[in-house]
C-alpha positions as a Python dict, from the first residue, in 0.01 Angstrom:
ca = {
    (1, 'X'): (0, 0, 0),
    (2, 'X'): (-86, -225, -293),
    (3, 'X'): (-451, -313, -325),
    (4, 'X'): (-609, -528, -595),
    (5, 'X'): (-855, -262, -703),
    (6, 'X'): (-1173, -328, -901),
    (7, 'X'): (-1431, -88, -1041),
    (8, 'X'): (-1717, -308, -1161),
    (9, 'X'): (-1990, -96, -998),
    (10, 'X'): (-1900, 225, -1177),
    (11, 'X'): (-1793, 51, -1498),
    (12, 'X'): (-2108, -155, -1548),
    (13, 'X'): (-2382, 70, -1410),
    (14, 'X'): (-2509, 406, -1539),
    (15, 'X'): (-2353, 715, -1382),
    (16, 'X'): (-2503, 1052, -1305),
    (17, 'X'): (-2370, 1276, -1587),
    (18, 'X'): (-2373, 1587, -1366),
    (19, 'X'): (-2044, 1617, -1180),
    (20, 'X'): (-2114, 1917, -956),
    (21, 'X'): (-2187, 1829, -594),
    (22, 'X'): (-2528, 1995, -566),
    (23, 'X'): (-2840, 1859, -397),
    (24, 'X'): (-3070, 1730, -669),
    (25, 'X'): (-3291, 1454, -798),
    (26, 'X'): (-3064, 1211, -982),
    (27, 'X'): (-3241, 1038, -1271),
    (28, 'X'): (-3155, 724, -1472),
    (29, 'X'): (-2836, 664, -1275),
    (30, 'X'): (-2723, 426, -1002),
    (31, 'X'): (-2462, 662, -857),
    (32, 'X'): (-2301, 1005, -866),
    (33, 'X'): (-1928, 1078, -862),
    (34, 'X'): (-1820, 1274, -553),
    (35, 'X'): (-1498, 1372, -383),
    (36, 'X'): (-1458, 1323, -6),
    (37, 'X'): (-1415, 1638, 200),
    (38, 'X'): (-1062, 1721, 309),
    (39, 'X'): (-1022, 1691, 685),
    (40, 'X'): (-801, 1920, 893),
    (41, 'X'): (-621, 1668, 1114),
    (42, 'X'): (-709, 1303, 1042),
    (43, 'X'): (-612, 1059, 1315),
    (44, 'X'): (-669, 684, 1310),
    (45, 'X'): (-806, 566, 1646),
    (46, 'X'): (-852, 196, 1579),
    (47, 'X'): (-816, -58, 1299),
    (48, 'X'): (-972, -403, 1270),
    (49, 'X'): (-685, -644, 1214),
    (50, 'X'): (-924, -901, 1064),
    (51, 'X'): (-1061, -663, 804),
    (52, 'X'): (-721, -520, 714),
    (53, 'X'): (-600, -874, 644),
    (54, 'X'): (-917, -950, 447),
    (55, 'X'): (-836, -655, 219),
    (56, 'X'): (-465, -737, 189),
    (57, 'X'): (-348, -445, 403),
    (58, 'X'): (-34, -508, 609),
    (59, 'X'): (57, -380, 955),
    (60, 'X'): (324, -164, 791),
    (61, 'X'): (59, -16, 561),
    (62, 'X'): (-156, 78, 861),
    (63, 'X'): (131, 264, 1025),
    (64, 'X'): (191, 465, 708),
    (65, 'X'): (45, 816, 682),
    (66, 'X'): (-104, 719, 346),
    (67, 'X'): (-341, 478, 520),
    (68, 'X'): (-483, 756, 738),
    (69, 'X'): (-525, 983, 437),
    (70, 'X'): (-701, 724, 222),
    (71, 'X'): (-939, 604, 490),
    (72, 'X'): (-1040, 951, 599),
    (73, 'X'): (-1091, 1073, 242),
    (74, 'X'): (-793, 1308, 227),
    (75, 'X'): (-630, 1110, -54),
    (76, 'X'): (-801, 952, -353),
    (77, 'X'): (-609, 658, -494),
    (78, 'X'): (-493, 681, -855),
    (79, 'X'): (-735, 523, -1104),
    (80, 'X'): (-1027, 531, -858),
    (81, 'X'): (-1340, 746, -864),
    (82, 'X'): (-1532, 779, -536),
    (83, 'X'): (-1910, 776, -569),
    (84, 'X'): (-2236, 794, -376),
    (85, 'X'): (-2523, 556, -456),
    (86, 'X'): (-2872, 659, -560),
    (87, 'X'): (-3163, 482, -390),
    (88, 'X'): (-3505, 550, -244),
    (89, 'X'): (-3693, 389, 38),
    (90, 'X'): (-3995, 348, 260),
    (91, 'X'): (-3931, 519, 593),
    (92, 'X'): (-4159, 416, 880),
    (93, 'X'): (-4399, 269, 626),
    (94, 'X'): (-4419, 572, 395),
    (95, 'X'): (-4255, 617, 57),
    (96, 'X'): (-3986, 884, 98),
    (97, 'X'): (-3874, 914, -265),
    (98, 'X'): (-3506, 960, -342),
    (99, 'X'): (-3275, 917, -43),
    (100, 'X'): (-2930, 794, -146),
    (101, 'X'): (-2589, 802, 22),
    (102, 'X'): (-2620, 1128, 212),
    (103, 'X'): (-2311, 1077, 425),
    (104, 'X'): (-2151, 767, 273),
    (105, 'X'): (-1894, 772, -6),
    (106, 'X'): (-1776, 453, -175),
    (107, 'X'): (-1403, 469, -249),
    (108, 'X'): (-1336, 156, -454),
    (109, 'X'): (-1370, -221, -465),
    (110, 'X'): (-1093, -456, -353),
    (111, 'X'): (-1052, -820, -453),
    (112, 'X'): (-847, -1036, -215),
    (113, 'X'): (-841, -1414, -175),
    (114, 'X'): (-1117, -1440, -439),
    (115, 'X'): (-1351, -1220, -239),
    (116, 'X'): (-1474, -880, -356),
    (117, 'X'): (-1519, -599, -104),
    (118, 'X'): (-1658, -247, -142),
    (119, 'X'): (-1477, 11, 72),
    (120, 'X'): (-1690, 299, 194),
    (121, 'X'): (-1640, 601, 419),
    (122, 'X'): (-1921, 721, 644),
    (123, 'X'): (-1894, 1084, 748),
    (124, 'X'): (-1659, 1200, 470),
    (125, 'X'): (-1868, 1487, 342),
    (126, 'X'): (-2175, 1587, 147),
    (127, 'X'): (-2308, 1429, -171),
    (128, 'X'): (-2594, 1511, -410),
    (129, 'X'): (-2810, 1298, -177),
    (130, 'X'): (-2730, 1485, 146),
    (131, 'X'): (-3044, 1699, 117),
    (132, 'X'): (-3009, 1960, 396),
    (133, 'X'): (-2740, 1768, 590),
    (134, 'X'): (-2363, 1813, 594),
    (135, 'X'): (-2262, 1456, 514),
    (136, 'X'): (-2047, 1437, 825),
    (137, 'X'): (-2059, 1208, 1128),
    (138, 'X'): (-1967, 1253, 1493),
    (139, 'X'): (-1746, 1045, 1719),
    (140, 'X'): (-2023, 895, 1934),
    (141, 'X'): (-2219, 744, 1645),
    (142, 'X'): (-1899, 639, 1469),
    (143, 'X'): (-1776, 448, 1777),
    (144, 'X'): (-2111, 270, 1797),
    (145, 'X'): (-2104, 174, 1430),
    (146, 'X'): (-1740, 63, 1435),
    (147, 'X'): (-1775, -156, 1745),
    (148, 'X'): (-2113, -300, 1648),
    (149, 'X'): (-2016, -396, 1292),
    (150, 'X'): (-1737, -619, 1415),
    (151, 'X'): (-1925, -739, 1725),
    (152, 'X'): (-2215, -862, 1511),
    (153, 'X'): (-1978, -1053, 1284),
    (154, 'X'): (-1831, -1238, 1580),
    (155, 'X'): (-2179, -1316, 1710),
    (156, 'X'): (-2238, -1497, 1381),
    (157, 'X'): (-2488, -1240, 1253),
    (158, 'X'): (-2465, -1146, 882),
    (159, 'X'): (-2338, -789, 875),
    (160, 'X'): (-2140, -521, 701),
    (161, 'X'): (-1794, -487, 852),
    (162, 'X'): (-1569, -200, 961),
    (163, 'X'): (-1202, -143, 884),
    (164, 'X'): (-1113, 172, 1073),
    (165, 'X'): (-1231, 444, 1307),
    (166, 'X'): (-1077, 789, 1274),
    (167, 'X'): (-1108, 1144, 1398),
    (168, 'X'): (-1139, 1406, 1126),
    (169, 'X'): (-996, 1683, 1343),
    (170, 'X'): (-1304, 1894, 1266),
    (171, 'X'): (-1598, 1993, 1483),
    (172, 'X'): (-1949, 1896, 1372),
    (173, 'X'): (-2270, 2068, 1485),
    (174, 'X'): (-2542, 1829, 1600),
    (175, 'X'): (-2875, 1844, 1784),
    (176, 'X'): (-2839, 1507, 1956),
    (177, 'X'): (-3188, 1490, 2108),
    (178, 'X'): (-3369, 1692, 1841),
    (179, 'X'): (-3472, 1938, 2112),
    (180, 'X'): (-3323, 2256, 1967),
    (181, 'X'): (-3002, 2236, 2172),
    (182, 'X'): (-2733, 2198, 1906),
    (183, 'X'): (-2369, 2165, 2010),
    (184, 'X'): (-2036, 2101, 1846),
    (185, 'X'): (-1897, 1748, 1869),
    (186, 'X'): (-1583, 1574, 1748),
    (187, 'X'): (-1610, 1474, 1383),
    (188, 'X'): (-1522, 1116, 1291),
    (189, 'X'): (-1512, 880, 995),
    (190, 'X'): (-1572, 505, 983),
    (191, 'X'): (-1445, 295, 697),
    (192, 'X'): (-1725, 46, 627),
    (193, 'X'): (-1671, -272, 428),
    (194, 'X'): (-1917, -507, 255),
    (195, 'X'): (-1940, -715, -62),
    (196, 'X'): (-2203, -461, -163),
    (197, 'X'): (-2402, -178, -7),
    (198, 'X'): (-2700, -224, -242),
    (199, 'X'): (-3034, -202, -61),
    (200, 'X'): (-3399, -277, -128),
    (201, 'X'): (-3435, 95, -196),
    (202, 'X'): (-3176, 74, -476),
    (203, 'X'): (-3438, -115, -678),
    (204, 'X'): (-3742, 68, -546),
    (205, 'X'): (-3627, 406, -677),
    (206, 'X'): (-3626, 292, -1041),
    (207, 'X'): (-3956, 107, -1015),
    (208, 'X'): (-4115, 416, -857),
    (209, 'X'): (-3988, 630, -1144),
    (210, 'X'): (-4091, 365, -1398),
    (211, 'X'): (-3730, 357, -1516),
    (212, 'X'): (-3745, -12, -1599),
    (213, 'X'): (-3435, -3, -1816),
    (214, 'X'): (-3209, 102, -1527),
    (215, 'X'): (-3396, -135, -1294),
    (216, 'X'): (-3314, -423, -1528),
    (217, 'X'): (-2952, -315, -1566),
    (218, 'X'): (-2906, -297, -1188),
    (219, 'X'): (-3079, -631, -1127),
    (220, 'X'): (-2870, -804, -1395),
    (221, 'X'): (-2551, -658, -1245),
    (222, 'X'): (-2650, -765, -893),
    (223, 'X'): (-2719, -1122, -1002),
    (224, 'X'): (-2397, -1144, -1203),
    (225, 'X'): (-2180, -1005, -923),
    (226, 'X'): (-2344, -1139, -608),
    (227, 'X'): (-2572, -1430, -711),
    (228, 'X'): (-2375, -1593, -994),
    (229, 'X'): (-2513, -1935, -896),
    (230, 'X'): (-2850, -1827, -1039),
    (231, 'X'): (-2715, -1817, -1394),
    (232, 'X'): (-2792, -1579, -1679),
    (233, 'X'): (-3063, -1317, -1625),
    (234, 'X'): (-3416, -1423, -1719),
    (235, 'X'): (-3765, -1400, -1572),
    (236, 'X'): (-3700, -1725, -1384),
    (237, 'X'): (-3365, -1591, -1258),
    (238, 'X'): (-3534, -1278, -1124),
    (239, 'X'): (-3780, -1495, -931),
    (240, 'X'): (-3496, -1703, -787),
    (241, 'X'): (-3310, -1383, -701),
    (242, 'X'): (-3606, -1255, -501),
    (243, 'X'): (-3638, -1593, -330),
    (244, 'X'): (-3275, -1586, -222),
    (245, 'X'): (-3302, -1230, -90),
    (246, 'X'): (-3609, -1338, 111),
    (247, 'X'): (-3421, -1634, 259),
    (248, 'X'): (-3119, -1423, 351),
    (249, 'X'): (-3341, -1157, 508),
    (250, 'X'): (-3524, -1424, 710),
    (251, 'X'): (-3201, -1579, 834),
    (252, 'X'): (-3054, -1241, 929),
    (253, 'X'): (-3360, -1145, 1137),
    (254, 'X'): (-3368, -1484, 1309),
    (255, 'X'): (-3008, -1418, 1415),
    (256, 'X'): (-3117, -1076, 1546),
    (257, 'X'): (-3392, -1241, 1751),
    (258, 'X'): (-3150, -1506, 1878),
    (259, 'X'): (-2907, -1257, 2032),
    (260, 'X'): (-3172, -999, 2129),
    (261, 'X'): (-3060, -734, 1879),
    (262, 'X'): (-3300, -458, 1775),
    (263, 'X'): (-3202, -266, 1461),
    (264, 'X'): (-3419, 35, 1533),
    (265, 'X'): (-3459, 167, 1176),
    (266, 'X'): (-3576, -110, 944),
    (267, 'X'): (-3662, 125, 659),
    (268, 'X'): (-3626, -30, 313),
    (269, 'X'): (-3323, 188, 244),
    (270, 'X'): (-3158, 16, 542),
    (271, 'X'): (-3224, -338, 415),
    (272, 'X'): (-2928, -501, 242),
    (273, 'X'): (-2997, -695, -77),
    (274, 'X'): (-2740, -948, 52),
    (275, 'X'): (-2916, -1005, 384),
    (276, 'X'): (-2653, -818, 585),
    (277, 'X'): (-2719, -599, 888),
    (278, 'X'): (-2655, -252, 751),
    (279, 'X'): (-2659, 107, 881),
    (280, 'X'): (-2605, 100, 1257),
    (281, 'X'): (-2797, 395, 1397),
    (282, 'X'): (-3019, 375, 1706),
    (283, 'X'): (-2976, 2, 1764),
    (284, 'X'): (-2968, -185, 2094),
    (285, 'X'): (-2973, -522, 2265),
    (286, 'X'): (-3263, -633, 2480),
    (287, 'X'): (-3175, -598, 2843),
    (288, 'X'): (-3512, -651, 3003),
    (289, 'X'): (-3677, -912, 2777),
    (290, 'X'): (-3952, -714, 2607),
    (291, 'X'): (-4114, -779, 2269),
    (292, 'X'): (-4227, -415, 2264),
    (293, 'X'): (-3886, -251, 2309),
    (294, 'X'): (-3736, -21, 2048),
    (295, 'X'): (-3411, 173, 2089),
    (296, 'X'): (-3523, 451, 1852),
    (297, 'X'): (-3663, 770, 2006),
    (298, 'X'): (-3831, 852, 1671),
    (299, 'X'): (-4020, 523, 1697),
    (300, 'X'): (-4115, 565, 2064),
    (301, 'X'): (-4485, 624, 2004),
    (302, 'X'): (-4576, 365, 1739),
    (303, 'X'): (-4291, 117, 1803),
    (304, 'X'): (-4302, -2, 1443),
    (305, 'X'): (-3950, -142, 1468),
    (306, 'X'): (-3982, -303, 1812),
    (307, 'X'): (-3805, -634, 1883),
    (308, 'X'): (-4115, -851, 1845),
    (309, 'X'): (-4214, -689, 1514),
    (310, 'X'): (-3884, -732, 1331),
    (311, 'X'): (-3994, -1055, 1156),
    (312, 'X'): (-4313, -883, 1031),
    (313, 'X'): (-4122, -578, 912),
    (314, 'X'): (-3883, -803, 723),
    (315, 'X'): (-4187, -942, 540),
    (316, 'X'): (-4336, -595, 481),
    (317, 'X'): (-4008, -477, 333),
    (318, 'X'): (-3990, -784, 109),
    (319, 'X'): (-4337, -694, -23),
    (320, 'X'): (-4195, -357, -128),
    (321, 'X'): (-3901, -526, -300),
    (322, 'X'): (-4143, -763, -474),
    (323, 'X'): (-4337, -463, -603),
    (324, 'X'): (-4011, -311, -729),
    (325, 'X'): (-3909, -628, -915),
    (326, 'X'): (-4256, -695, -1054),
    (327, 'X'): (-4196, -500, -1380),
    (328, 'X'): (-3920, -751, -1463),
    (329, 'X'): (-4127, -1058, -1370),
    (330, 'X'): (-4485, -954, -1456),
    (331, 'X'): (-4630, -1243, -1257),
    (332, 'X'): (-4781, -1208, -911),
    (333, 'X'): (-4811, -1575, -815),
    (334, 'X'): (-4441, -1667, -782),
    (335, 'X'): (-4371, -1356, -576),
    (336, 'X'): (-4666, -1425, -346),
    (337, 'X'): (-4550, -1786, -305),
    (338, 'X'): (-4207, -1668, -191),
    (339, 'X'): (-4360, -1426, 58),
    (340, 'X'): (-4584, -1702, 196),
    (341, 'X'): (-4279, -1925, 220),
    (342, 'X'): (-4102, -1656, 424),
    (343, 'X'): (-4387, -1664, 676),
    (344, 'X'): (-4403, -2040, 718),
    (345, 'X'): (-4025, -2084, 716),
    (346, 'X'): (-3983, -1808, 972),
    (347, 'X'): (-4207, -1988, 1221),
    (348, 'X'): (-4025, -2319, 1176),
    (349, 'X'): (-3676, -2171, 1185),
    (350, 'X'): (-3757, -1944, 1475),
    (351, 'X'): (-3871, -2244, 1681),
    (352, 'X'): (-3559, -2435, 1578),
    (353, 'X'): (-3348, -2138, 1687),
    (354, 'X'): (-3518, -2119, 2027),
    (355, 'X'): (-3463, -2491, 2076),
    (356, 'X'): (-3089, -2441, 2028),
    (357, 'X'): (-3100, -2166, 2293),
    (358, 'X'): (-3264, -2417, 2528),
    (359, 'X'): (-3029, -2703, 2439),
    (360, 'X'): (-3301, -2919, 2281),
    (361, 'X'): (-3215, -3142, 1987),
    (362, 'X'): (-3477, -3417, 1968),
    (363, 'X'): (-3818, -3366, 1808),
    (364, 'X'): (-4109, -3306, 2045),
    (365, 'X'): (-4451, -3180, 1942),
    (366, 'X'): (-4484, -2974, 2260),
    (367, 'X'): (-4162, -2774, 2220),
    (368, 'X'): (-4350, -2475, 2082),
    (369, 'X'): (-4561, -2466, 2399),
    (370, 'X'): (-4250, -2490, 2617),
    (371, 'X'): (-4097, -2194, 2430),
    (372, 'X'): (-4418, -1990, 2449),
    (373, 'X'): (-4447, -2055, 2823),
    (374, 'X'): (-4086, -1945, 2868),
    (375, 'X'): (-4147, -1619, 2681),
    (376, 'X'): (-4458, -1560, 2890),
    (377, 'X'): (-4252, -1604, 3206),
    (378, 'X'): (-3967, -1383, 3086),
    (379, 'X'): (-4194, -1079, 3060),
    (380, 'X'): (-4348, -1122, 3406),
    (381, 'X'): (-4060, -930, 3560),
    (382, 'X'): (-3768, -738, 3412),
    (383, 'X'): (-3536, -1019, 3306),
    (384, 'X'): (-3202, -967, 3134),
    (385, 'X'): (-3211, -1176, 2817),
    (386, 'X'): (-2836, -1228, 2775),
    (387, 'X'): (-2777, -1325, 3137),
    (388, 'X'): (-3083, -1550, 3153),
    (389, 'X'): (-2992, -1778, 2863),
    (390, 'X'): (-2626, -1790, 2957),
    (391, 'X'): (-2709, -1889, 3316),
    (392, 'X'): (-2969, -2138, 3195),
    (393, 'X'): (-2694, -2338, 3024),
    (394, 'X'): (-2573, -2440, 3372),
    (395, 'X'): (-2903, -2619, 3449),
    (396, 'X'): (-2860, -2978, 3567),
    (397, 'X'): (-3108, -3252, 3479),
    (398, 'X'): (-3302, -3357, 3785),
    (399, 'X'): (-3261, -3024, 3963),
    (400, 'X'): (-3583, -2848, 3865),
    (401, 'X'): (-3610, -2697, 4213),
    (402, 'X'): (-3276, -2522, 4171),
    (403, 'X'): (-3371, -2364, 3838),
    (404, 'X'): (-3509, -2039, 3973),
    (405, 'X'): (-3206, -1976, 4194),
    (406, 'X'): (-2980, -2052, 3898),
    (407, 'X'): (-3122, -1769, 3686),
    (408, 'X'): (-3211, -1528, 3969),
    (409, 'X'): (-2919, -1299, 3885),
    (410, 'X'): (-3085, -1221, 3551),
    (411, 'X'): (-3382, -1052, 3725),
    (412, 'X'): (-3333, -677, 3761),
    (413, 'X'): (-3510, -675, 4098),
    (414, 'X'): (-3464, -1036, 4219),
    (415, 'X'): (-3595, -968, 4570),
    (416, 'X'): (-3929, -843, 4443),
    (417, 'X'): (-4037, -1153, 4250),
    (418, 'X'): (-4390, -1229, 4371),
    (419, 'X'): (-4493, -1572, 4492),
    (420, 'X'): (-4715, -1616, 4188),
    (421, 'X'): (-4434, -1531, 3946),
    (422, 'X'): (-4193, -1757, 4133),
    (423, 'X'): (-4443, -2042, 4110),
    (424, 'X'): (-4485, -1988, 3737),
    (425, 'X'): (-4108, -2015, 3701),
    (426, 'X'): (-4093, -2329, 3914),
    (427, 'X'): (-4365, -2489, 3700),
    (428, 'X'): (-4173, -2402, 3385),
    (429, 'X'): (-3849, -2549, 3519),
    (430, 'X'): (-4035, -2871, 3603),
    (431, 'X'): (-4150, -2897, 3240),
    (432, 'X'): (-3805, -2801, 3111),
    (433, 'X'): (-3647, -3069, 3327),
    (434, 'X'): (-3893, -3332, 3202),
    (435, 'X'): (-3814, -3232, 2844),
    (436, 'X'): (-3437, -3249, 2899),
    (437, 'X'): (-3466, -3604, 3031),
    (438, 'X'): (-3567, -3706, 2676),
    (439, 'X'): (-3235, -3575, 2544),
    (440, 'X'): (-2921, -3786, 2521),
    (441, 'X'): (-2669, -3506, 2573),
    (442, 'X'): (-2495, -3487, 2909),
    (443, 'X'): (-2527, -3166, 3110),
    (444, 'X'): (-2174, -3066, 3010),
    (445, 'X'): (-2237, -3136, 2640),
    (446, 'X'): (-2562, -2942, 2647),
    (447, 'X'): (-2398, -2647, 2821),
    (448, 'X'): (-2120, -2640, 2565),
    (449, 'X'): (-2369, -2635, 2276),
    (450, 'X'): (-2593, -2373, 2438),
    (451, 'X'): (-2292, -2151, 2493),
    (452, 'X'): (-2226, -2140, 2119),
    (453, 'X'): (-2562, -1971, 2049),
    (454, 'X'): (-2622, -1777, 2373),
    (455, 'X'): (-2354, -1507, 2395),
    (456, 'X'): (-2202, -1412, 2727),
    (457, 'X'): (-2114, -1061, 2607),
    (458, 'X'): (-2303, -821, 2381),
    (459, 'X'): (-2251, -451, 2309),
    (460, 'X'): (-2497, -303, 2554),
    (461, 'X'): (-2567, 65, 2495),
    (462, 'X'): (-2422, 169, 2831),
    (463, 'X'): (-2094, -8, 2745),
    (464, 'X'): (-2065, 184, 2418),
    (465, 'X'): (-2153, 505, 2604),
    (466, 'X'): (-1869, 452, 2853),
    (467, 'X'): (-1628, 422, 2561),
    (468, 'X'): (-1780, 732, 2402),
    (469, 'X'): (-1748, 934, 2724),
    (470, 'X'): (-1381, 838, 2755),
    (471, 'X'): (-1313, 908, 2388),
    (472, 'X'): (-1461, 1255, 2418),
    (473, 'X'): (-1192, 1315, 2683),
    (474, 'X'): (-920, 1180, 2454),
    (475, 'X'): (-896, 833, 2611),
    (476, 'X'): (-950, 557, 2353),
    (477, 'X'): (-851, 252, 2559),
    (478, 'X'): (-1211, 156, 2635),
    (479, 'X'): (-1278, 129, 2261),
    (480, 'X'): (-1000, -125, 2230),
    (481, 'X'): (-1111, -319, 2538),
    (482, 'X'): (-1464, -356, 2407),
    (483, 'X'): (-1336, -440, 2061),
    (484, 'X'): (-1122, -723, 2200),
    (485, 'X'): (-1399, -845, 2432),
    (486, 'X'): (-1655, -863, 2153),
    (487, 'X'): (-1428, -1064, 1924),
    (488, 'X'): (-1502, -1365, 2148),
    (489, 'X'): (-1861, -1309, 2271),
    (490, 'X'): (-1930, -1677, 2345),
    (491, 'X'): (-1611, -1738, 2547),
    (492, 'X'): (-1591, -1701, 2925),
    (493, 'X'): (-1304, -1446, 2920),
    (494, 'X'): (-1260, -1422, 3300),
    (495, 'X'): (-1058, -1099, 3276),
    (496, 'X'): (-1364, -927, 3128),
    (497, 'X'): (-1616, -1075, 3374),
    (498, 'X'): (-1722, -725, 3482),
    (499, 'X'): (-1906, -693, 3148),
    (500, 'X'): (-2121, -999, 3222),
    (501, 'X'): (-2368, -793, 3418),
    (502, 'X'): (-2707, -630, 3397),
    (503, 'X'): (-2735, -270, 3286),
    (504, 'X'): (-2651, -58, 3594),
    (505, 'X'): (-2922, 162, 3741),
    (506, 'X'): (-2742, 482, 3647),
    (507, 'X'): (-2775, 383, 3281),
    (508, 'X'): (-3149, 317, 3285),
    (509, 'X'): (-3245, 664, 3163),
    (510, 'X'): (-2907, 817, 3075),
    (511, 'X'): (-2881, 960, 2724),
    (512, 'X'): (-2714, 706, 2493),
    (513, 'X'): (-2767, 415, 2732),
    (514, 'X'): (-3127, 322, 2655),
    (515, 'X'): (-3296, 486, 2359),
    (516, 'X'): (-3113, 685, 2092),
    (517, 'X'): (-3201, 924, 1814),
    (518, 'X'): (-3097, 896, 1450),
    (519, 'X'): (-2862, 1193, 1500),
    (520, 'X'): (-2517, 1119, 1362),
}
């Protein structure tokens, strides 16, 4: 296997001089060198053909034993030095100090077709940042991360990617529900891929420690490597850098809202500086449309990271990044202007996004009211978001009376819709129909366009859990089926029609099918 290896991160940024793998506070360094833990019986379960090609890895390479050894950490390539990154973060609104890559190890960078990728293993052993944890990961969380990384990409959502999913052959002790009932589970390793895994917290840690020299070095490196269009580092460049991060963050969250994705743990250490969805833990897709839903058991009481609050949390996190970059800029006004711009742009772009979901192209001053009335109706009864918008695309101009029947399958209890709720829906469909008459698109053209932004298939938690249950029995076919399905989420795919369905009743309260913990 011949990879075009690069090492800019470790060559251009300060390293932790201590080489022993002990838990500690790492000062004045962006990373620590570590060696992945040797696994007893590594076995590759699945490989993303798209990502292997993106890295320049051939099918023959994948079949070779060397591939399994490299991407489970058993073999370190010559002239490479694996490392774990140092960063801090705000967790649930509170400064948590140093966090860092506690169970992620970066292997190397690969350049292919003029694109630079960082290759990382999750679950390959402890690092100086593991604190009291073992640095390992289990099969269930690894399946969820592997499938979701690639599914999000095909939904058109900015995201980190995944190359491979593997068993380590080792057992890992986990308390899945944090209730004192620990049990051994199958250990697994995901190979994660991104242009960079730098986070908001990568900058926060140095600002918090008043290590402005390392902060400046890291910021200059980030701009040079990932924002070269901004030019040479200067105060003005730093301002433009923050502006671009804010825009990317905004766009990413609007995509989340569009497909009904809830991240679950929007801590600043889980916010990518490149505006990528990063760190797939207790995530989920809205099933019943609910602005207050969070998939994270840890967040059950306060619901800080609920679906409807994701735009606000994006802004809150950007405030923390602004504070971290302030020592380099030393001006409040330009940072505040960017944050204000985030707010106003979010409202405009969110409305524009909702209009695409409704198939509306022309300008109309009352579109925001139409959208608000729709959202008010969607929460009147448990309504499956994915099914609703996909079925809505079949609406025909002039058939307002048939609207409710058209989307009835998206209601979880369709036979219990009250007369008042039904009337509210009929009124909305009348207004929707009147609005569509102003459009020039034919019904077929509108449906085609709506079906490019309203997915037919998403990775519902119960679907992932079915694959996990099978995998725990040694059957990995469901992983492949979901992987193939989710590569084309906007296509009809008749052979997979069974997945175009509401969450089944048995999954409503089943562990892993609704809310999840951060246990990995």
